PQR file of N, CA, C, O and H, with PARSE charges and radii, in Angstrom:
ATOM      1  N   ARG A   1       0.828  -1.195   0.000 -0.4000 1.5000
ATOM      2  CA  ARG A   1       0.000   0.000   0.000 -0.0000 2.0000
ATOM      3  C   ARG A   1       0.874   1.262   0.000  0.5500 1.7000
ATOM      4  O   ARG A   1       0.599   2.222  -0.720 -0.5500 1.4000
ATOM      5  N   GLN A   2       1.914   1.240   0.807 -0.4000 1.5000
ATOM      6  CA  GLN A   2       2.802   2.389   0.878 -0.0000 2.0000
ATOM      7  C   GLN A   2       3.558   2.585  -0.433  0.5500 1.7000
ATOM      8  O   GLN A   2       3.850   3.717  -0.818 -0.5500 1.4000
ATOM      9  H   GLN A   2       2.138   0.460   1.392  0.4000 1.0000
ATOM     10  N   ALA A   3       3.872   1.499  -1.113 -0.4000 1.5000
ATOM     11  CA  ALA A   3       4.549   1.608  -2.402 -0.0000 2.0000
ATOM     12  C   ALA A   3       3.634   2.285  -3.423  0.5500 1.7000
ATOM     13  O   ALA A   3       4.096   3.061  -4.259 -0.5500 1.4000
ATOM     14  H   ALA A   3       3.635   0.579  -0.800  0.4000 1.0000
ATOM     15  N   GLY A   4       2.334   1.988  -3.350 -0.4000 1.5000
ATOM     16  CA  GLY A   4       1.369   2.627  -4.238 -0.0000 2.0000
ATOM     17  C   GLY A   4       1.274   4.117  -3.980  0.5500 1.7000
ATOM     18  O   GLY A   4       1.191   4.908  -4.920 -0.5500 1.4000
ATOM     19  H   GLY A   4       1.958   1.357  -2.671  0.4000 1.0000
ATOM     20  N   ARG A   5       1.287   4.506  -2.721 -0.4000 1.5000
ATOM     21  CA  ARG A   5       1.267   5.936  -2.367 -0.0000 2.0000
ATOM     22  C   ARG A   5       2.520   6.637  -2.866  0.5500 1.7000
ATOM     23  O   ARG A   5       2.454   7.739  -3.411 -0.5500 1.4000
ATOM     24  H   ARG A   5       1.355   3.864  -1.957  0.4000 1.0000
ATOM     25  N   ALA A   6       3.653   5.992  -2.676 -0.4000 1.5000
ATOM     26  CA  ALA A   6       4.916   6.582  -3.117 -0.0000 2.0000
ATOM     27  C   ALA A   6       4.926   6.763  -4.631  0.5500 1.7000
ATOM     28  O   ALA A   6       5.409   7.777  -5.135 -0.5500 1.4000
ATOM     29  H   ALA A   6       3.706   5.096  -2.233  0.4000 1.0000
ATOM     30  N   ALA A   7       4.397   5.790  -5.349 -0.4000 1.5000
ATOM     31  CA  ALA A   7       4.340   5.897  -6.811 -0.0000 2.0000
ATOM     32  C   ALA A   7       3.408   7.030  -7.232  0.5500 1.7000
ATOM     33  O   ALA A   7       3.707   7.762  -8.176 -0.5500 1.4000
ATOM     34  H   ALA A   7       4.004   4.967  -4.939  0.4000 1.0000
ATOM     35  N   ARG A   8       2.287   7.178  -6.541 -0.4000 1.5000
ATOM     36  CA  ARG A   8       1.353   8.261  -6.861 -0.0000 2.0000
ATOM     37  C   ARG A   8       1.980   9.623  -6.567  0.5500 1.7000
ATOM     38  O   ARG A   8       1.807  10.568  -7.337 -0.5500 1.4000
ATOM     39  H   ARG A   8       2.043   6.583  -5.775  0.4000 1.0000
ATOM     40  N   MET A   9       2.694   9.722  -5.474 -0.4000 1.5000
ATOM     41  CA  MET A   9       3.383  10.964  -5.125 -0.0000 2.0000
ATOM     42  C   MET A   9       4.426  11.316  -6.193  0.5500 1.7000
ATOM     43  O   MET A   9       4.580  12.482  -6.557 -0.5500 1.4000
ATOM     44  H   MET A   9       2.835   8.955  -4.848  0.4000 1.0000
ATOM     45  N   GLU A  10       5.117  10.329  -6.673 -0.4000 1.5000
ATOM     46  CA  GLU A  10       6.127  10.564  -7.716 -0.0000 2.0000
ATOM     47  C   GLU A  10       5.471  11.044  -9.004  0.5500 1.7000
ATOM     48  O   GLU A  10       5.995  11.942  -9.663 -0.5500 1.4000
ATOM     49  H   GLU A  10       4.992   9.382  -6.377  0.4000 1.0000
ATOM     50  N   ARG A  11       4.331  10.461  -9.375 -0.4000 1.5000
ATOM     51  CA  ARG A  11       3.611  10.911 -10.578 -0.0000 2.0000
ATOM     52  C   ARG A  11       3.133  12.350 -10.414  0.5500 1.7000
ATOM     53  O   ARG A  11       3.210  13.140 -11.355 -0.5500 1.4000
ATOM     54  H   ARG A  11       3.905   9.732  -8.840  0.4000 1.0000
ATOM     55  N   LEU A  12       2.641  12.693  -9.227 -0.4000 1.5000
ATOM     56  CA  LEU A  12       2.207  14.067  -8.978 -0.0000 2.0000
ATOM     57  C   LEU A  12       3.384  15.036  -9.059  0.5500 1.7000
ATOM     58  O   LEU A  12       3.255  16.123  -9.623 -0.5500 1.4000
ATOM     59  H   LEU A  12       2.579  12.051  -8.463  0.4000 1.0000
ATOM     60  N   ARG A  13       4.519  14.652  -8.505 -0.4000 1.5000
ATOM     61  CA  ARG A  13       5.707  15.497  -8.558 -0.0000 2.0000
ATOM     62  C   ARG A  13       6.137  15.731 -10.005  0.5500 1.7000
ATOM     63  O   ARG A  13       6.454  16.859 -10.382 -0.5500 1.4000
ATOM     64  H   ARG A  13       4.624  13.769  -8.047  0.4000 1.0000
ATOM     65  N   GLU A  14       6.150  14.686 -10.807 -0.4000 1.5000
ATOM     66  CA  GLU A  14       6.508  14.816 -12.220 -0.0000 2.0000
ATOM     67  C   GLU A  14       5.518  15.703 -12.956  0.5500 1.7000
ATOM     68  O   GLU A  14       5.913  16.509 -13.799 -0.5500 1.4000
ATOM     69  H   GLU A  14       5.893  13.769 -10.501  0.4000 1.0000
ATOM     70  N   PHE A  15       4.242  15.565 -12.647 -0.4000 1.5000
ATOM     71  CA  PHE A  15       3.211  16.391 -13.273 -0.0000 2.0000
ATOM     72  C   PHE A  15       3.461  17.867 -12.982  0.5500 1.7000
ATOM     73  O   PHE A  15       3.390  18.702 -13.884 -0.5500 1.4000
ATOM     74  H   PHE A  15       3.920  14.911 -11.963  0.4000 1.0000
ATOM     75  N   VAL A  16       3.750  18.186 -11.730 -0.4000 1.5000
ATOM     76  CA  VAL A  16       3.991  19.577 -11.349 -0.0000 2.0000
ATOM     77  C   VAL A  16       5.221  20.132 -12.056  0.5500 1.7000
ATOM     78  O   VAL A  16       5.208  21.270 -12.524 -0.5500 1.4000
ATOM     79  H   VAL A  16       3.807  17.508 -10.997  0.4000 1.0000
ATOM     80  N   GLU A  17       6.264  19.349 -12.136 -0.4000 1.5000
ATOM     81  CA  GLU A  17       7.487  19.812 -12.785 -0.0000 2.0000
ATOM     82  C   GLU A  17       7.280  20.103 -14.273  0.5500 1.7000
ATOM     83  O   GLU A  17       7.989  20.935 -14.839 -0.5500 1.4000
ATOM     84  H   GLU A  17       6.275  18.424 -11.757  0.4000 1.0000
ATOM     85  N   GLN A  18       6.332  19.439 -14.903 -0.4000 1.5000
ATOM     86  CA  GLN A  18       6.079  19.631 -16.330 -0.0000 2.0000
ATOM     87  C   GLN A  18       5.181  20.829 -16.620  0.5500 1.7000
ATOM     88  O   GLN A  18       5.083  21.262 -17.769 -0.5500 1.4000
ATOM     89  H   GLN A  18       5.756  18.764 -14.443  0.4000 1.0000
ATOM     90  N   ARG A  19       4.527  21.368 -15.599 -0.4000 1.5000
ATOM     91  CA  ARG A  19       3.602  22.488 -15.786 -0.0000 2.0000
ATOM     92  C   ARG A  19       4.379  23.759 -16.085  0.5500 1.7000
ATOM     93  O   ARG A  19       5.375  24.054 -15.424 -0.5500 1.4000
ATOM     94  H   ARG A  19       4.606  21.017 -14.666  0.4000 1.0000
ATOM     95  N   GLU A  20       3.926  24.510 -17.078 -0.4000 1.5000
ATOM     96  CA  GLU A  20       4.580  25.758 -17.437 -0.0000 2.0000
ATOM     97  C   GLU A  20       4.026  26.945 -16.665  0.5500 1.7000
ATOM     98  O   GLU A  20       4.725  27.942 -16.481 -0.5500 1.4000
ATOM     99  H   GLU A  20       3.117  24.270 -17.615  0.4000 1.0000
ATOM    100  N   THR A  21       2.775  26.854 -16.210 -0.4000 1.5000
ATOM    101  CA  THR A  21       2.122  27.998 -15.589 -0.0000 2.0000
ATOM    102  C   THR A  21       2.650  28.306 -14.199  0.5500 1.7000
ATOM    103  O   THR A  21       2.479  29.429 -13.723 -0.5500 1.4000
ATOM    104  H   THR A  21       2.208  26.044 -16.359  0.4000 1.0000
ATOM    105  N   LYS A  22       3.272  27.371 -13.543 -0.4000 1.5000
ATOM    106  CA  LYS A  22       3.769  27.534 -12.187 -0.0000 2.0000
ATOM    107  C   LYS A  22       2.682  28.037 -11.248  0.5500 1.7000
ATOM    108  O   LYS A  22       2.969  28.780 -10.310 -0.5500 1.4000
ATOM    109  H   LYS A  22       3.411  26.459 -13.929  0.4000 1.0000
ATOM    110  N   PHE A  23       1.461  27.645 -11.485 -0.4000 1.5000
ATOM    111  CA  PHE A  23       0.318  27.950 -10.626 -0.0000 2.0000
ATOM    112  C   PHE A  23      -0.001  29.439 -10.545  0.5500 1.7000
ATOM    113  O   PHE A  23      -0.487  29.902  -9.513 -0.5500 1.4000
ATOM    114  H   PHE A  23       1.227  27.041 -12.247  0.4000 1.0000
ATOM    115  N   ALA A  24       0.257  30.189 -11.592 -0.4000 1.5000
ATOM    116  CA  ALA A  24      -0.041  31.628 -11.606 -0.0000 2.0000
ATOM    117  C   ALA A  24      -1.548  31.879 -11.670  0.5500 1.7000
ATOM    118  O   ALA A  24      -2.034  32.901 -11.186 -0.5500 1.4000
ATOM    119  H   ALA A  24       0.652  29.813 -12.431  0.4000 1.0000
ATOM    120  N   VAL A  25      -2.276  30.948 -12.265 -0.4000 1.5000
ATOM    121  CA  VAL A  25      -3.730  31.080 -12.375 -0.0000 2.0000
ATOM    122  C   VAL A  25      -4.358  29.745 -11.997  0.5500 1.7000
ATOM    123  O   VAL A  25      -3.692  28.709 -11.991 -0.5500 1.4000
ATOM    124  H   VAL A  25      -1.881  30.117 -12.658  0.4000 1.0000
ATOM    125  N   TYR A  26      -5.651  29.785 -11.680 -0.4000 1.5000
ATOM    126  CA  TYR A  26      -6.368  28.557 -11.330 -0.0000 2.0000
ATOM    127  C   TYR A  26      -6.337  27.582 -12.498  0.5500 1.7000
ATOM    128  O   TYR A  26      -6.538  27.964 -13.651 -0.5500 1.4000
ATOM    129  H   TYR A  26      -6.192  30.626 -11.685  0.4000 1.0000
ATOM    130  N   ASP A  27      -6.087  26.337 -12.186 -0.4000 1.5000
ATOM    131  CA  ASP A  27      -6.077  25.282 -13.195 -0.0000 2.0000
ATOM    132  C   ASP A  27      -6.830  24.080 -12.630  0.5500 1.7000
ATOM    133  O   ASP A  27      -6.374  23.455 -11.672 -0.5500 1.4000
ATOM    134  H   ASP A  27      -5.925  26.026 -11.249  0.4000 1.0000
ATOM    135  N   ASP A  28      -7.966  23.758 -13.212 -0.4000 1.5000
ATOM    136  CA  ASP A  28      -8.809  22.676 -12.706 -0.0000 2.0000
ATOM    137  C   ASP A  28      -8.080  21.333 -12.718  0.5500 1.7000
ATOM    138  O   ASP A  28      -8.281  20.521 -11.815 -0.5500 1.4000
ATOM    139  H   ASP A  28      -8.337  24.265 -13.990  0.4000 1.0000
ATOM    140  N   ALA A  29      -7.244  21.087 -13.717 -0.4000 1.5000
ATOM    141  CA  ALA A  29      -6.516  19.814 -13.784 -0.0000 2.0000
ATOM    142  C   ALA A  29      -5.577  19.663 -12.595  0.5500 1.7000
ATOM    143  O   ALA A  29      -5.461  18.574 -12.032 -0.5500 1.4000
ATOM    144  H   ALA A  29      -7.081  21.746 -14.450  0.4000 1.0000
ATOM    145  N   ILE A  30      -4.916  20.730 -12.213 -0.4000 1.5000
ATOM    146  CA  ILE A  30      -4.007  20.681 -11.065 -0.0000 2.0000
ATOM    147  C   ILE A  30      -4.797  20.471  -9.787  0.5500 1.7000
ATOM    148  O   ILE A  30      -4.422  19.660  -8.940 -0.5500 1.4000
ATOM    149  H   ILE A  30      -5.011  21.614 -12.671  0.4000 1.0000
ATOM    150  N   THR A  31      -5.893  21.206  -9.651 -0.4000 1.5000
ATOM    151  CA  THR A  31      -6.713  21.082  -8.456 -0.0000 2.0000
ATOM    152  C   THR A  31      -7.197  19.651  -8.282  0.5500 1.7000
ATOM    153  O   THR A  31      -7.144  19.113  -7.176 -0.5500 1.4000
ATOM    154  H   THR A  31      -6.197  21.866 -10.338  0.4000 1.0000
ATOM    155  N   ARG A  32      -7.663  19.036  -9.340 -0.4000 1.5000
ATOM    156  CA  ARG A  32      -8.153  17.649  -9.258 -0.0000 2.0000
ATOM    157  C   ARG A  32      -7.046  16.668  -8.896  0.5500 1.7000
ATOM    158  O   ARG A  32      -7.317  15.645  -8.267 -0.5500 1.4000
ATOM    159  H   ARG A  32      -7.706  19.473 -10.239  0.4000 1.0000
ATOM    160  N   LYS A  33      -5.822  16.952  -9.275 -0.4000 1.5000
ATOM    161  CA  LYS A  33      -4.706  16.064  -8.950 -0.0000 2.0000
ATOM    162  C   LYS A  33      -4.299  16.161  -7.486  0.5500 1.7000
ATOM    163  O   LYS A  33      -3.899  15.162  -6.889 -0.5500 1.4000
ATOM    164  H   LYS A  33      -5.602  17.783  -9.786  0.4000 1.0000
ATOM    165  N   PHE A  34      -4.395  17.355  -6.900 -0.4000 1.5000
ATOM    166  CA  PHE A  34      -3.868  17.575  -5.559 -0.0000 2.0000
ATOM    167  C   PHE A  34      -4.899  17.607  -4.452  0.5500 1.7000
ATOM    168  O   PHE A  34      -4.596  17.209  -3.327 -0.5500 1.4000
ATOM    169  H   PHE A  34      -4.720  18.167  -7.385  0.4000 1.0000
ATOM    170  N   VAL A  35      -6.116  18.071  -4.735 -0.4000 1.5000
ATOM    171  CA  VAL A  35      -7.120  18.259  -3.692 -0.0000 2.0000
ATOM    172  C   VAL A  35      -8.086  17.083  -3.680  0.5500 1.7000
ATOM    173  O   VAL A  35      -8.658  16.723  -4.709 -0.5500 1.4000
ATOM    174  H   VAL A  35      -6.362  18.394  -5.648  0.4000 1.0000
ATOM    175  N   GLU A  36      -8.260  16.495  -2.512 -0.4000 1.5000
ATOM    176  CA  GLU A  36      -9.201  15.389  -2.360 -0.0000 2.0000
ATOM    177  C   GLU A  36     -10.588  15.899  -1.988  0.5500 1.7000
ATOM    178  O   GLU A  36     -11.593  15.423  -2.515 -0.5500 1.4000
ATOM    179  H   GLU A  36      -7.795  16.787  -1.677  0.4000 1.0000
ATOM    180  N   GLN A  37     -10.640  16.886  -1.062 -0.4000 1.5000
ATOM    181  CA  GLN A  37     -11.932  17.343  -0.562 -0.0000 2.0000
ATOM    182  C   GLN A  37     -11.789  18.753   0.003  0.5500 1.7000
ATOM    183  O   GLN A  37     -10.769  19.097   0.599 -0.5500 1.4000
ATOM    184  H   GLN A  37      -9.824  17.274  -0.634  0.4000 1.0000
ATOM    185  N   ILE A  38     -12.841  19.569  -0.196 -0.4000 1.5000
ATOM    186  CA  ILE A  38     -12.934  20.881   0.429 -0.0000 2.0000
ATOM    187  C   ILE A  38     -14.224  20.901   1.240  0.5500 1.7000
ATOM    188  O   ILE A  38     -15.300  20.599   0.725 -0.5500 1.4000
ATOM    189  H   ILE A  38     -13.670  19.289  -0.680  0.4000 1.0000
ATOM    190  N   THR A  39     -14.100  21.262   2.518 -0.4000 1.5000
ATOM    191  CA  THR A  39     -15.234  21.272   3.425 -0.0000 2.0000
ATOM    192  C   THR A  39     -15.418  22.669   4.001  0.5500 1.7000
ATOM    193  O   THR A  39     -14.458  23.290   4.457 -0.5500 1.4000
ATOM    194  H   THR A  39     -13.225  21.508   2.937  0.4000 1.0000
ATOM    195  N   ALA A  40     -16.661  23.163   3.978 -0.4000 1.5000
ATOM    196  CA  ALA A  40     -16.966  24.435   4.626 -0.0000 2.0000
ATOM    197  C   ALA A  40     -17.162  24.168   6.107  0.5500 1.7000
ATOM    198  O   ALA A  40     -18.086  23.453   6.495 -0.5500 1.4000
ATOM    199  H   ALA A  40     -17.441  22.659   3.607  0.4000 1.0000
ATOM    200  N   LEU A  41     -16.295  24.740   6.936 -0.4000 1.5000
ATOM    201  CA  LEU A  41     -16.408  24.565   8.381 -0.0000 2.0000
ATOM    202  C   LEU A  41     -17.431  25.522   8.965  0.5500 1.7000
ATOM    203  O   LEU A  41     -18.165  25.183   9.893 -0.5500 1.4000
ATOM    204  H   LEU A  41     -15.545  25.320   6.620  0.4000 1.0000
ATOM    205  N   ASN A  42     -17.466  26.718   8.408 -0.4000 1.5000
ATOM    206  CA  ASN A  42     -18.455  27.722   8.774 -0.0000 2.0000
ATOM    207  C   ASN A  42     -18.474  28.765   7.649  0.5500 1.7000
ATOM    208  O   ASN A  42     -17.867  28.549   6.600 -0.5500 1.4000
ATOM    209  H   ASN A  42     -16.870  26.994   7.654  0.4000 1.0000
ATOM    210  N   ALA A  43     -19.156  29.881   7.857 -0.4000 1.5000
ATOM    211  CA  ALA A  43     -19.293  30.880   6.799 -0.0000 2.0000
ATOM    212  C   ALA A  43     -17.969  31.560   6.450  0.5500 1.7000
ATOM    213  O   ALA A  43     -17.868  32.215   5.413 -0.5500 1.4000
ATOM    214  H   ALA A  43     -19.649  30.056   8.709  0.4000 1.0000
ATOM    215  N   GLU A  44     -16.967  31.413   7.294 -0.4000 1.5000
ATOM    216  CA  GLU A  44     -15.706  32.123   7.090 -0.0000 2.0000
ATOM    217  C   GLU A  44     -14.490  31.230   6.893  0.5500 1.7000
ATOM    218  O   GLU A  44     -13.404  31.729   6.599 -0.5500 1.4000
ATOM    219  H   GLU A  44     -17.050  30.881   8.136  0.4000 1.0000
ATOM    220  N   THR A  45     -14.651  29.914   7.051 -0.4000 1.5000
ATOM    221  CA  THR A  45     -13.494  29.019   7.024 -0.0000 2.0000
ATOM    222  C   THR A  45     -13.783  27.756   6.212  0.5500 1.7000
ATOM    223  O   THR A  45     -14.855  27.161   6.320 -0.5500 1.4000
ATOM    224  H   THR A  45     -15.534  29.508   7.291  0.4000 1.0000
ATOM    225  N   ILE A  46     -12.801  27.362   5.397 -0.4000 1.5000
ATOM    226  CA  ILE A  46     -12.874  26.092   4.675 -0.0000 2.0000
ATOM    227  C   ILE A  46     -11.692  25.223   5.099  0.5500 1.7000
ATOM    228  O   ILE A  46     -10.661  25.727   5.543 -0.5500 1.4000
ATOM    229  H   ILE A  46     -11.930  27.846   5.310  0.4000 1.0000
ATOM    230  N   ARG A  47     -11.862  23.915   4.954 -0.4000 1.5000
ATOM    231  CA  ARG A  47     -10.773  22.963   5.198 -0.0000 2.0000
ATOM    232  C   ARG A  47     -10.472  22.280   3.873  0.5500 1.7000
ATOM    233  O   ARG A  47     -11.366  21.745   3.218 -0.5500 1.4000
ATOM    234  H   ARG A  47     -12.700  23.506   4.593  0.4000 1.0000
ATOM    235  N   ILE A  48      -9.208  22.306   3.492 -0.4000 1.5000
ATOM    236  CA  ILE A  48      -8.764  21.679   2.253 -0.0000 2.0000
ATOM    237  C   ILE A  48      -7.987  20.423   2.616  0.5500 1.7000
ATOM    238  O   ILE A  48      -6.967  20.490   3.301 -0.5500 1.4000
ATOM    239  H   ILE A  48      -8.482  22.740   4.025  0.4000 1.0000
ATOM    240  N   LYS A  49      -8.474  19.284   2.155 -0.4000 1.5000
ATOM    241  CA  LYS A  49      -7.800  18.007   2.394 -0.0000 2.0000
ATOM    242  C   LYS A  49      -7.105  17.613   1.097  0.5500 1.7000
ATOM    243  O   LYS A  49      -7.750  17.386   0.073 -0.5500 1.4000
ATOM    244  H   LYS A  49      -9.303  19.230   1.598  0.4000 1.0000
ATOM    245  N   PHE A  50      -5.787  17.535   1.160 -0.4000 1.5000
ATOM    246  CA  PHE A  50      -4.999  17.193  -0.019 -0.0000 2.0000
ATOM    247  C   PHE A  50      -4.861  15.683  -0.155  0.5500 1.7000
ATOM    248  O   PHE A  50      -5.107  14.941   0.797 -0.5500 1.4000
ATOM    249  H   PHE A  50      -5.263  17.719   1.992  0.4000 1.0000
ATOM    250  N   ARG A  51      -4.476  15.242  -1.316 -0.4000 1.5000
ATOM    251  CA  ARG A  51      -4.313  13.808  -1.573 -0.0000 2.0000
ATOM    252  C   ARG A  51      -3.101  13.222  -0.864  0.5500 1.7000
ATOM    253  O   ARG A  51      -2.965  12.001  -0.779 -0.5500 1.4000
ATOM    254  H   ARG A  51      -4.277  15.845  -2.089  0.4000 1.0000
ATOM    255  N   TYR A  52      -2.222  14.074  -0.355 -0.4000 1.5000
ATOM    256  CA  TYR A  52      -1.109  13.588   0.452 -0.0000 2.0000
ATOM    257  C   TYR A  52      -1.668  13.113   1.779  0.5500 1.7000
ATOM    258  O   TYR A  52      -2.460  13.834   2.387 -0.5500 1.4000
ATOM    259  H   TYR A  52      -2.333  15.065  -0.424  0.4000 1.0000
ATOM    260  N   PRO A  53      -1.302  11.951   2.251 -0.5600 1.5000
ATOM    261  CA  PRO A  53      -1.858  11.433   3.499  0.2800 2.0000
ATOM    262  C   PRO A  53      -1.616  12.387   4.672  0.5500 1.7000
ATOM    263  O   PRO A  53      -0.487  12.796   4.942 -0.5500 1.4000
ATOM    264  N   GLY A  54      -2.696  12.725   5.349 -0.4000 1.5000
ATOM    265  CA  GLY A  54      -2.609  13.534   6.542 -0.0000 2.0000
ATOM    266  C   GLY A  54      -2.439  15.023   6.356  0.5500 1.7000
ATOM    267  O   GLY A  54      -2.289  15.737   7.347 -0.5500 1.4000
ATOM    268  H   GLY A  54      -3.613  12.393   5.130  0.4000 1.0000
ATOM    269  N   LEU A  55      -2.456  15.526   5.138 -0.4000 1.5000
ATOM    270  CA  LEU A  55      -2.254  16.951   4.919 -0.0000 2.0000
ATOM    271  C   LEU A  55      -3.588  17.660   4.749  0.5500 1.7000
ATOM    272  O   LEU A  55      -4.284  17.461   3.754 -0.5500 1.4000
ATOM    273  H   LEU A  55      -2.579  14.946   4.333  0.4000 1.0000
ATOM    274  N   GLU A  56      -3.940  18.490   5.726 -0.4000 1.5000
ATOM    275  CA  GLU A  56      -5.141  19.295   5.691 -0.0000 2.0000
ATOM    276  C   GLU A  56      -4.773  20.717   6.077  0.5500 1.7000
ATOM    277  O   GLU A  56      -3.891  20.936   6.908 -0.5500 1.4000
ATOM    278  H   GLU A  56      -3.375  18.652   6.535  0.4000 1.0000
ATOM    279  N   VAL A  57      -5.461  21.694   5.461 -0.4000 1.5000
ATOM    280  CA  VAL A  57      -5.212  23.092   5.741 -0.0000 2.0000
ATOM    281  C   VAL A  57      -6.556  23.781   5.950  0.5500 1.7000
ATOM    282  O   VAL A  57      -7.474  23.634   5.143 -0.5500 1.4000
ATOM    283  H   VAL A  57      -6.177  21.516   4.786  0.4000 1.0000
ATOM    284  N   ASP A  58      -6.661  24.535   7.042 -0.4000 1.5000
ATOM    285  CA  ASP A  58      -7.838  25.378   7.263 -0.0000 2.0000
ATOM    286  C   ASP A  58      -7.508  26.771   6.744  0.5500 1.7000
ATOM    287  O   ASP A  58      -6.446  27.318   7.041 -0.5500 1.4000
ATOM    288  H   ASP A  58      -5.915  24.655   7.698  0.4000 1.0000
ATOM    289  N   LYS A  59      -8.425  27.339   5.966 -0.4000 1.5000
ATOM    290  CA  LYS A  59      -8.163  28.623   5.326 -0.0000 2.0000
ATOM    291  C   LYS A  59      -9.326  29.562   5.589  0.5500 1.7000
ATOM    292  O   LYS A  59     -10.483  29.206   5.363 -0.5500 1.4000
ATOM    293  H   LYS A  59      -9.287  26.894   5.725  0.4000 1.0000
ATOM    294  N   SER A  60      -9.019  30.771   6.071 -0.4000 1.5000
ATOM    295  CA  SER A  60     -10.030  31.787   6.290 -0.0000 2.0000
ATOM    296  C   SER A  60     -10.391  32.423   4.956  0.5500 1.7000
ATOM    297  O   SER A  60      -9.511  32.665   4.129 -0.5500 1.4000
ATOM    298  H   SER A  60      -8.079  31.060   6.254  0.4000 1.0000
ATOM    299  N   LEU A  61     -11.653  32.693   4.738 -0.4000 1.5000
ATOM    300  CA  LEU A  61     -12.106  33.294   3.484 -0.0000 2.0000
ATOM    301  C   LEU A  61     -12.098  34.811   3.538  0.5500 1.7000
ATOM    302  O   LEU A  61     -12.427  35.464   2.547 -0.5500 1.4000
ATOM    303  H   LEU A  61     -12.368  32.497   5.410  0.4000 1.0000
ATOM    304  N   ASN A  62     -11.733  35.376   4.660 -0.4000 1.5000
ATOM    305  CA  ASN A  62     -11.670  36.828   4.792 -0.0000 2.0000
ATOM    306  C   ASN A  62     -10.406  37.394   4.227  0.5500 1.7000
ATOM    307  O   ASN A  62     -10.203  38.608   4.262 -0.5500 1.4000
ATOM    308  H   ASN A  62     -11.465  34.846   5.465  0.4000 1.0000
TER
END
């Protein structure tokens, strides 16, 4: 299972390195590769769960 995760991480890393935009603008393809779930915690805060195991970020919308 861990080998599968490592292989997926390597594919994501290669994908990012090949991108020319360097994330200057929103790109749906990149978002789908990296973000697993976005949850509204309340009217002012969202939680972004990335596809990397255990990586979550709470972000204020203000």
